N, CA, C, O and the ligand as a Tripos MOL2 file, in Angstrom:
@<TRIPOS>MOLECULE
protein
  229   227    58     0     0
PROTEIN
NO_CHARGES

@<TRIPOS>ATOM
      1 N           1.9240  -54.9400   22.1440 N.3       1 MET1
      2 CA          3.2390  -55.5280   22.3600 C.3       1 MET1
      3 C           4.1870  -55.0730   21.2600 C.2       1 MET1
      4 O           3.7500  -54.5850   20.2180 O.2       1 MET1
      5 N           5.4380  -55.2290   21.4870 N.am      2 LYS2
      6 CA          6.4140  -54.7520   20.5220 C.3       2 LYS2
      7 C           7.1770  -55.9150   19.9030 C.2       2 LYS2
      8 O           7.4660  -56.9180   20.5550 O.2       2 LYS2
      9 N           7.4890  -55.7490   18.6390 N.am      3 LYS3
     10 CA          8.2860  -56.7360   17.9220 C.3       3 LYS3
     11 C           9.4010  -56.0010   17.2090 C.2       3 LYS3
     12 O           9.2450  -54.8500   16.8030 O.2       3 LYS3
     13 N          10.5180  -56.6720   17.0640 N.am      4 GLU4
     14 CA         11.6320  -56.0400   16.3730 C.3       4 GLU4
     15 C          11.4920  -56.2360   14.8650 C.2       4 GLU4
     16 O          11.1990  -57.3310   14.3850 O.2       4 GLU4
     17 N          11.7050  -55.1630   14.1470 N.am      5 CYS5
     18 CA         11.6550  -55.2400   12.6900 C.3       5 CYS5
     19 C          12.7780  -56.1450   12.1940 C.2       5 CYS5
     20 O          13.9310  -56.0040   12.6020 O.2       5 CYS5
     21 N          12.4260  -57.0670   11.3160 N.am      6 GLN6
     22 CA         13.4340  -57.9970   10.7990 C.3       6 GLN6
     23 C          14.3610  -57.3200    9.7980 C.2       6 GLN6
     24 O          15.4150  -57.8550    9.4520 O.2       6 GLN6
     25 N          13.9660  -56.1570    9.3440 N.am      7 ASP7
     26 CA         14.7850  -55.4430    8.3750 C.3       7 ASP7
     27 C          15.7490  -54.4770    9.0430 C.2       7 ASP7
     28 O          16.9470  -54.4890    8.7580 O.2       7 ASP7
     29 N          15.2270  -53.6410    9.9330 N.am      8 CYS8
     30 CA         16.0640  -52.5630   10.4590 C.3       8 CYS8
     31 C          16.2270  -52.6150   11.9670 C.2       8 CYS8
     32 O          17.0270  -51.8630   12.5230 O.2       8 CYS8
     33 N          15.4880  -53.4850   12.6430 N.am      9 GLY9
     34 CA         15.6530  -53.6270   14.0780 C.3       9 GLY9
     35 C          14.8630  -52.6400   14.9210 C.2       9 GLY9
     36 O          14.9700  -52.6420   16.1470 O.2       9 GLY9
     37 N          14.0760  -51.8030   14.2730 N.am     10 ALA10
     38 CA         13.2570  -50.8570   15.0180 C.3      10 ALA10
     39 C          12.1070  -51.5910   15.7080 C.2      10 ALA10
     40 O          11.7680  -52.7180   15.3490 O.2      10 ALA10
     41 N          11.5220  -50.9390   16.6920 N.am     11 ASP11
     42 CA         10.3760  -51.5290   17.3680 C.3      11 ASP11
     43 C           9.1110  -51.3170   16.5480 C.2      11 ASP11
     44 O           8.7870  -50.1990   16.1470 O.2      11 ASP11
     45 N           8.4070  -52.4140   16.3090 N.am     12 ILE12
     46 CA          7.1080  -52.3280   15.6500 C.3      12 ILE12
     47 C           6.0570  -52.5720   16.7220 C.2      12 ILE12
     48 O           6.1140  -53.5660   17.4470 O.2      12 ILE12
     49 N           5.1090  -51.6670   16.8170 N.am     13 ASN13
     50 CA          4.0540  -51.8390   17.7950 C.3      13 ASN13
     51 C           2.9360  -52.7120   17.2220 C.2      13 ASN13
     52 O           2.3070  -52.3560   16.2250 O.2      13 ASN13
     53 N           2.7020  -53.8410   17.8540 N.am     14 VAL14
     54 CA          1.6380  -54.7430   17.4140 C.3      14 VAL14
     55 C           0.4860  -54.6060   18.4030 C.2      14 VAL14
     56 O           0.6540  -54.8850   19.5900 O.2      14 VAL14
     57 N          -0.6680  -54.1840   17.9310 N.am     15 PRO15
     58 CA         -1.8130  -54.0290   18.8400 C.3      15 PRO15
     59 C          -2.1580  -55.3460   19.5300 C.2      15 PRO15
     60 O          -2.0580  -56.4170   18.9320 O.2      15 PRO15
     61 N          -2.5610  -55.2550   20.7860 N.am     16 ASP16
     62 CA         -2.8800  -56.4720   21.5300 C.3      16 ASP16
     63 C          -4.0190  -57.2550   20.8850 C.2      16 ASP16
     64 O          -4.1070  -58.4750   21.0230 O.2      16 ASP16
     65 N          -4.8860  -56.5340   20.1800 N.am     17 ASP17
     66 CA         -6.0270  -57.2260   19.5900 C.3      17 ASP17
     67 C          -5.8190  -57.5380   18.1120 C.2      17 ASP17
     68 O          -6.7600  -57.8730   17.3930 O.2      17 ASP17
     69 N          -4.5650  -57.4190   17.6750 N.am     18 ALA18
     70 CA         -4.2810  -57.7510   16.2810 C.3      18 ALA18
     71 C          -4.5140  -59.2360   16.0410 C.2      18 ALA18
     72 O          -4.3310  -60.0600   16.9370 O.2      18 ALA18
     73 N          -4.9120  -59.5560   14.8420 N.am     19 LEU19
     74 CA         -5.2300  -60.9370   14.5120 C.3      19 LEU19
     75 C          -4.1850  -61.5190   13.5730 C.2      19 LEU19
     76 O          -3.5160  -60.7960   12.8350 O.2      19 LEU19
     77 N          -4.0610  -62.8330   13.6170 N.am     20 VAL20
     78 CA         -3.1680  -63.5140   12.6890 C.3      20 VAL20
     79 C          -3.6070  -63.1680   11.2650 C.2      20 VAL20
     80 O          -4.7900  -63.2230   10.9290 O.2      20 VAL20
     81 N          -2.6380  -62.8180   10.4530 N.am     21 GLY21
     82 CA         -2.9320  -62.4530    9.0780 C.3      21 GLY21
     83 C          -2.9680  -60.9540    8.8620 C.2      21 GLY21
     84 O          -2.9220  -60.4810    7.7260 O.2      21 GLY21
     85 N          -3.0530  -60.2020    9.9620 N.am     22 GLU22
     86 CA         -3.0320  -58.7510    9.8190 C.3      22 GLU22
     87 C          -1.6290  -58.2840    9.4550 C.2      22 GLU22
     88 O          -0.6340  -58.9520    9.7380 O.2      22 GLU22
     89 N          -1.5810  -57.1330    8.8290 N.am     23 ILE23
     90 CA         -0.3150  -56.5740    8.3990 C.3      23 ILE23
     91 C           0.0730  -55.4340    9.3390 C.2      23 ILE23
     92 O          -0.7330  -54.5510    9.6300 O.2      23 ILE23
     93 N           1.3090  -55.4710    9.8040 N.am     24 VAL24
     94 CA          1.8380  -54.3570   10.5710 C.3      24 VAL24
     95 C           3.0000  -53.7630    9.7800 C.2      24 VAL24
     96 O           3.7150  -54.4640    9.0640 O.2      24 VAL24
     97 N           3.1630  -52.4740    9.9300 N.am     25 THR25
     98 CA          4.1910  -51.7890    9.1630 C.3      25 THR25
     99 C           5.2350  -51.1890   10.0910 C.2      25 THR25
    100 O           4.9000  -50.5660   11.0980 O.2      25 THR25
    101 N           6.4770  -51.3780    9.7540 N.am     26 CYS26
    102 CA          7.5570  -50.7820   10.5330 C.3      26 CYS26
    103 C           7.5140  -49.2720   10.3760 C.2      26 CYS26
    104 O           7.4840  -48.7670    9.2540 O.2      26 CYS26
    105 N           7.5110  -48.5460   11.4850 N.am     27 PRO27
    106 CA          7.4490  -47.0850   11.4070 C.3      27 PRO27
    107 C           8.7540  -46.4830   10.9010 C.2      27 PRO27
    108 O           8.7990  -45.3240   10.4880 O.2      27 PRO27
    109 N           9.7800  -47.2640   10.9370 N.am     28 ASP28
    110 CA         11.0940  -46.7420   10.5890 C.3      28 ASP28
    111 C          11.4070  -46.9310    9.1110 C.2      28 ASP28
    112 O          11.7170  -45.9670    8.4110 O.2      28 ASP28
    113 N          11.3290  -48.1650    8.6380 N.am     29 CYS29
    114 CA         11.7300  -48.4440    7.2570 C.3      29 CYS29
    115 C          10.5410  -48.7120    6.3500 C.2      29 CYS29
    116 O          10.6940  -48.7950    5.1320 O.2      29 CYS29
    117 N           9.3430  -48.8490    6.9440 N.am     30 GLY30
    118 CA          8.1510  -49.0200    6.1220 C.3      30 GLY30
    119 C           7.9160  -50.4370    5.6390 C.2      30 GLY30
    120 O           7.0200  -50.6760    4.8300 O.2      30 GLY30
    121 N           8.7160  -51.3860    6.1290 N.am     31 ALA31
    122 CA          8.5200  -52.7750    5.7150 C.3      31 ALA31
    123 C           7.2120  -53.3070    6.2980 C.2      31 ALA31
    124 O           6.8360  -52.9910    7.4270 O.2      31 ALA31
    125 N           6.5380  -54.1160    5.5020 N.am     32 ASP32
    126 CA          5.2880  -54.7180    5.9530 C.3      32 ASP32
    127 C           5.5390  -56.1370    6.4400 C.2      32 ASP32
    128 O           6.2530  -56.9140    5.8060 O.2      32 ASP32
    129 N           4.9380  -56.4570    7.5750 N.am     33 PHE33
    130 CA          5.0390  -57.8160    8.0980 C.3      33 PHE33
    131 C           3.6490  -58.3320    8.4070 C.2      33 PHE33
    132 O           2.7710  -57.6010    8.8670 O.2      33 PHE33
    133 N           3.4810  -59.6090    8.1410 N.am     34 GLU34
    134 CA          2.2100  -60.2450    8.4520 C.3      34 GLU34
    135 C           2.3440  -60.9710    9.7780 C.2      34 GLU34
    136 O           3.3860  -61.5600   10.0680 O.2      34 GLU34
    137 N           1.3110  -60.9300   10.5700 N.am     35 ILE35
    138 CA          1.3160  -61.6600   11.8350 C.3      35 ILE35
    139 C           1.1140  -63.1350   11.5280 C.2      35 ILE35
    140 O           0.0350  -63.5560   11.1090 O.2      35 ILE35
    141 N           2.1660  -63.9110   11.7420 N.am     36 ALA36
    142 CA          2.1440  -65.3250   11.3680 C.3      36 ALA36
    143 C           1.4650  -66.1640   12.4410 C.2      36 ALA36
    144 O           0.7330  -67.1060   12.1380 O.2      36 ALA36
    145 N           1.7150  -65.8150   13.6900 N.am     37 SER37
    146 CA          1.0680  -66.5270   14.7770 C.3      37 SER37
    147 C           1.0490  -65.6170   15.9880 C.2      37 SER37
    148 O           1.8250  -64.6670   16.0880 O.2      37 SER37
    149 N           0.1550  -65.9230   16.8940 N.am     38 LYS38
    150 CA         -0.0020  -65.0520   18.0390 C.3      38 LYS38
    151 C          -0.4460  -65.8860   19.2310 C.2      38 LYS38
    152 O          -1.3660  -66.7000   19.1480 O.2      38 LYS38
    153 N           0.2400  -65.6540   20.3400 N.am     39 ALA39
    154 CA         -0.1650  -66.2900   21.5850 C.3      39 ALA39
    155 C          -0.3250  -65.1710   22.6040 C.2      39 ALA39
    156 O          -0.2670  -63.9960   22.2410 O.2      39 ALA39
    157 N          -0.5190  -65.5060   23.8410 N.am     40 GLN40
    158 CA         -0.8190  -64.4760   24.8280 C.3      40 GLN40
    159 C           0.2290  -63.3790   24.8840 C.2      40 GLN40
    160 O          -0.0970  -62.1930   24.8240 O.2      40 GLN40
    161 N           1.4630  -63.7710   24.9980 N.am     41 ASN41
    162 CA          2.4900  -62.7560   25.2060 C.3      41 ASN41
    163 C           3.5290  -62.7170   24.1090 C.2      41 ASN41
    164 O           4.5570  -62.0520   24.2390 O.2      41 ASN41
    165 N           3.2670  -63.4220   23.0420 N.am     42 MET42
    166 CA          4.2290  -63.3790   21.9610 C.3      42 MET42
    167 C           3.5470  -63.4180   20.6090 C.2      42 MET42
    168 O           2.4510  -63.9520   20.4360 O.2      42 MET42
    169 N           4.2400  -62.8320   19.6750 N.am     43 VAL43
    170 CA          3.7040  -62.7810   18.3300 C.3      43 VAL43
    171 C           4.8520  -63.0460   17.3660 C.2      43 VAL43
    172 O           5.9800  -62.6100   17.5920 O.2      43 VAL43
    173 N           4.5560  -63.7530   16.3090 N.am     44 GLU44
    174 CA          5.5630  -64.0270   15.2900 C.3      44 GLU44
    175 C           5.1940  -63.2710   14.0230 C.2      44 GLU44
    176 O           4.0530  -63.3120   13.5620 O.2      44 GLU44
    177 N           6.1740  -62.5880   13.4770 N.am     45 LEU45
    178 CA          5.9440  -61.8550   12.2380 C.3      45 LEU45
    179 C           6.6740  -62.5320   11.0950 C.2      45 LEU45
    180 O           7.7270  -63.1420   11.2800 O.2      45 LEU45
    181 N           6.1020  -62.4130    9.9220 N.am     46 LYS46
    182 CA          6.8110  -62.8670    8.7250 C.3      46 LYS46
    183 C           6.6690  -61.7820    7.6720 C.2      46 LYS46
    184 O           5.6900  -61.0370    7.6760 O.2      46 LYS46
    185 N           7.6300  -61.6880    6.7760 N.am     47 PRO47
    186 CA          7.5500  -60.6620    5.7450 C.3      47 PRO47
    187 C           6.2510  -60.8150    4.9660 C.2      47 PRO47
    188 O           5.8860  -61.9150    4.5510 O.2      47 PRO47
    189 N           5.5700  -59.7110    4.7780 N.am     48 ALA48
    190 CA          4.2880  -59.7540    4.0760 C.3      48 ALA48
    191 C           4.4990  -59.9220    2.5860 C.2      48 ALA48
    192 O           5.3890  -59.3120    1.9940 O.2      48 ALA48
    193 N           3.6700  -60.7570    1.9940 N.am     49 GLU49
    194 CA          3.6810  -60.8680    0.5380 C.3      49 GLU49
    195 C           2.9350  -59.6650   -0.0080 C.2      49 GLU49
    196 O           1.8730  -59.2950    0.4930 O.2      49 GLU49
    197 N           3.4960  -59.0670   -1.0280 N.am     50 SER50
    198 CA          2.8170  -57.8880   -1.5710 C.3      50 SER50
    199 C           1.9380  -58.2560   -2.7540 C.2      50 SER50
    200 O           1.7850  -57.4780   -3.6960 O.2      50 SER50
    201 N           1.3650  -59.4450   -2.6940 N.am     51 VAL51
    202 CA          0.4530  -59.8690   -3.7490 C.3      51 VAL51
    203 C          -0.7820  -58.9720   -3.7500 C.2      51 VAL51
    204 O          -1.3550  -58.6780   -2.7020 O.2      51 VAL51
    205 N          -1.1650  -58.5610   -4.9070 N.am     52 GLY52
    206 CA         -2.3780  -57.7630   -5.0230 C.3      52 GLY52
    207 C          -2.1760  -56.2940   -4.7380 C.2      52 GLY52
    208 O          -3.1040  -55.4970   -4.8760 O.2      52 GLY52
    209 N          -0.9890  -55.9340   -4.3460 N.am     53 GLU53
    210 CA         -0.7350  -54.5130   -4.1230 C.3      53 GLU53
    211 C           0.1220  -53.9840   -5.2660 C.2      53 GLU53
    212 O           0.7290  -54.7410   -6.0230 O.2      53 GLU53
    213 N           0.1500  -52.6870   -5.3600 N.am     54 ASP54
    214 CA          0.9600  -52.1580   -6.4530 C.3      54 ASP54
    215 C           2.4460  -52.2730   -6.0930 C.2      54 ASP54
    216 O           2.8030  -52.3150   -4.9160 O.2      54 ASP54
    217 N           3.2410  -52.3180   -7.0380 N.am     55 TRP55
    218 CA          4.6720  -52.5180   -6.8390 C.3      55 TRP55
    219 C           5.4250  -51.2010   -6.9590 C.2      55 TRP55
    220 O           6.6440  -51.1790   -7.1280 O.2      55 TRP55
    221 N           4.6940  -50.1270   -6.8720 N.am     56 GLY56
    222 CA          5.3210  -48.8270   -7.0240 C.3      56 GLY56
    223 C           5.4330  -48.4700   -8.4890 C.2      56 GLY56
    224 O           5.3830  -49.3290   -9.3690 O.2      56 GLY56
    225 N           5.5820  -47.2060   -8.7200 N.am     57 GLN57
    226 CA          5.6390  -46.7820  -10.1140 C.3      57 GLN57
    227 C           7.0400  -46.8480  -10.6880 C.2      57 GLN57
    228 O           7.2430  -46.5190  -11.8570 O.2      57 GLN57
    229 ZN         12.0980  -51.5730    9.9000 Zn       58 ZN58
@<TRIPOS>BOND
     1     1     2 1
     2     2     3 1
     3     3     4 2
     4     3     5 am
     5     5     6 1
     6     6     7 1
     7     7     8 2
     8     7     9 am
     9     9    10 1
    10    10    11 1
    11    11    12 2
    12    11    13 am
    13    13    14 1
    14    14    15 1
    15    15    16 2
    16    15    17 am
    17    17    18 1
    18    18    19 1
    19    19    20 2
    20    19    21 am
    21    21    22 1
    22    22    23 1
    23    23    24 2
    24    23    25 am
    25    25    26 1
    26    26    27 1
    27    27    28 2
    28    27    29 am
    29    29    30 1
    30    30    31 1
    31    31    32 2
    32    31    33 am
    33    33    34 1
    34    34    35 1
    35    35    36 2
    36    35    37 am
    37    37    38 1
    38    38    39 1
    39    39    40 2
    40    39    41 am
    41    41    42 1
    42    42    43 1
    43    43    44 2
    44    43    45 am
    45    45    46 1
    46    46    47 1
    47    47    48 2
    48    47    49 am
    49    49    50 1
    50    50    51 1
    51    51    52 2
    52    51    53 am
    53    53    54 1
    54    54    55 1
    55    55    56 2
    56    55    57 am
    57    57    58 1
    58    58    59 1
    59    59    60 2
    60    59    61 am
    61    61    62 1
    62    62    63 1
    63    63    64 2
    64    63    65 am
    65    65    66 1
    66    66    67 1
    67    67    68 2
    68    67    69 am
    69    69    70 1
    70    70    71 1
    71    71    72 2
    72    71    73 am
    73    73    74 1
    74    74    75 1
    75    75    76 2
    76    75    77 am
    77    77    78 1
    78    78    79 1
    79    79    80 2
    80    79    81 am
    81    81    82 1
    82    82    83 1
    83    83    84 2
    84    83    85 am
    85    85    86 1
    86    86    87 1
    87    87    88 2
    88    87    89 am
    89    89    90 1
    90    90    91 1
    91    91    92 2
    92    91    93 am
    93    93    94 1
    94    94    95 1
    95    95    96 2
    96    95    97 am
    97    97    98 1
    98    98    99 1
    99    99   100 2
   100    99   101 am
   101   101   102 1
   102   102   103 1
   103   103   104 2
   104   103   105 am
   105   105   106 1
   106   106   107 1
   107   107   108 2
   108   107   109 am
   109   109   110 1
   110   110   111 1
   111   111   112 2
   112   111   113 am
   113   113   114 1
   114   114   115 1
   115   115   116 2
   116   115   117 am
   117   117   118 1
   118   118   119 1
   119   119   120 2
   120   119   121 am
   121   121   122 1
   122   122   123 1
   123   123   124 2
   124   123   125 am
   125   125   126 1
   126   126   127 1
   127   127   128 2
   128   127   129 am
   129   129   130 1
   130   130   131 1
   131   131   132 2
   132   131   133 am
   133   133   134 1
   134   134   135 1
   135   135   136 2
   136   135   137 am
   137   137   138 1
   138   138   139 1
   139   139   140 2
   140   139   141 am
   141   141   142 1
   142   142   143 1
   143   143   144 2
   144   143   145 am
   145   145   146 1
   146   146   147 1
   147   147   148 2
   148   147   149 am
   149   149   150 1
   150   150   151 1
   151   151   152 2
   152   151   153 am
   153   153   154 1
   154   154   155 1
   155   155   156 2
   156   155   157 am
   157   157   158 1
   158   158   159 1
   159   159   160 2
   160   159   161 am
   161   161   162 1
   162   162   163 1
   163   163   164 2
   164   163   165 am
   165   165   166 1
   166   166   167 1
   167   167   168 2
   168   167   169 am
   169   169   170 1
   170   170   171 1
   171   171   172 2
   172   171   173 am
   173   173   174 1
   174   174   175 1
   175   175   176 2
   176   175   177 am
   177   177   178 1
   178   178   179 1
   179   179   180 2
   180   179   181 am
   181   181   182 1
   182   182   183 1
   183   183   184 2
   184   183   185 am
   185   185   186 1
   186   186   187 1
   187   187   188 2
   188   187   189 am
   189   189   190 1
   190   190   191 1
   191   191   192 2
   192   191   193 am
   193   193   194 1
   194   194   195 1
   195   195   196 2
   196   195   197 am
   197   197   198 1
   198   198   199 1
   199   199   200 2
   200   199   201 am
   201   201   202 1
   202   202   203 1
   203   203   204 2
   204   203   205 am
   205   205   206 1
   206   206   207 1
   207   207   208 2
   208   207   209 am
   209   209   210 1
   210   210   211 1
   211   211   212 2
   212   211   213 am
   213   213   214 1
   214   214   215 1
   215   215   216 2
   216   215   217 am
   217   217   218 1
   218   218   219 1
   219   219   220 2
   220   219   221 am
   221   221   222 1
   222   222   223 1
   223   223   224 2
   224   223   225 am
   225   225   226 1
   226   226   227 1
   227   227   228 2
@<TRIPOS>SUBSTRUCTURE
     1 MET1         2 RESIDUE 1 A MET
     2 LYS2         6 RESIDUE 1 A LYS
     3 LYS3        10 RESIDUE 1 A LYS
     4 GLU4        14 RESIDUE 1 A GLU
     5 CYS5        18 RESIDUE 1 A CYS
     6 GLN6        22 RESIDUE 1 A GLN
     7 ASP7        26 RESIDUE 1 A ASP
     8 CYS8        30 RESIDUE 1 A CYS
     9 GLY9        34 RESIDUE 1 A GLY
    10 ALA10       38 RESIDUE 1 A ALA
    11 ASP11       42 RESIDUE 1 A ASP
    12 ILE12       46 RESIDUE 1 A ILE
    13 ASN13       50 RESIDUE 1 A ASN
    14 VAL14       54 RESIDUE 1 A VAL
    15 PRO15       58 RESIDUE 1 A PRO
    16 ASP16       62 RESIDUE 1 A ASP
    17 ASP17       66 RESIDUE 1 A ASP
    18 ALA18       70 RESIDUE 1 A ALA
    19 LEU19       74 RESIDUE 1 A LEU
    20 VAL20       78 RESIDUE 1 A VAL
    21 GLY21       82 RESIDUE 1 A GLY
    22 GLU22       86 RESIDUE 1 A GLU
    23 ILE23       90 RESIDUE 1 A ILE
    24 VAL24       94 RESIDUE 1 A VAL
    25 THR25       98 RESIDUE 1 A THR
    26 CYS26      102 RESIDUE 1 A CYS
    27 PRO27      106 RESIDUE 1 A PRO
    28 ASP28      110 RESIDUE 1 A ASP
    29 CYS29      114 RESIDUE 1 A CYS
    30 GLY30      118 RESIDUE 1 A GLY
    31 ALA31      122 RESIDUE 1 A ALA
    32 ASP32      126 RESIDUE 1 A ASP
    33 PHE33      130 RESIDUE 1 A PHE
    34 GLU34      134 RESIDUE 1 A GLU
    35 ILE35      138 RESIDUE 1 A ILE
    36 ALA36      142 RESIDUE 1 A ALA
    37 SER37      146 RESIDUE 1 A SER
    38 LYS38      150 RESIDUE 1 A LYS
    39 ALA39      154 RESIDUE 1 A ALA
    40 GLN40      158 RESIDUE 1 A GLN
    41 ASN41      162 RESIDUE 1 A ASN
    42 MET42      166 RESIDUE 1 A MET
    43 VAL43      170 RESIDUE 1 A VAL
    44 GLU44      174 RESIDUE 1 A GLU
    45 LEU45      178 RESIDUE 1 A LEU
    46 LYS46      182 RESIDUE 1 A LYS
    47 PRO47      186 RESIDUE 1 A PRO
    48 ALA48      190 RESIDUE 1 A ALA
    49 GLU49      194 RESIDUE 1 A GLU
    50 SER50      198 RESIDUE 1 A SER
    51 VAL51      202 RESIDUE 1 A VAL
    52 GLY52      206 RESIDUE 1 A GLY
    53 GLU53      210 RESIDUE 1 A GLU
    54 ASP54      214 RESIDUE 1 A ASP
    55 TRP55      218 RESIDUE 1 A TRP
    56 GLY56      222 RESIDUE 1 A GLY
    57 GLN57      226 RESIDUE 1 A GLN
    58 ZN58       229 GROUP 0 **** ****
């Protein structure tokens, strides 16, 4: 299914078998979103916390 990027509005492809808590990345701007909730035909994304990841050099 597709979700709109909250940053740039591009389509983010969310796999049908994606699980809550998984991270999806916008192909356009590279923003990371976490799957906050998921039902049969809808999915909610929230900005991913970058805890534990590097913050860039
Ligand atoms: Zn984006």
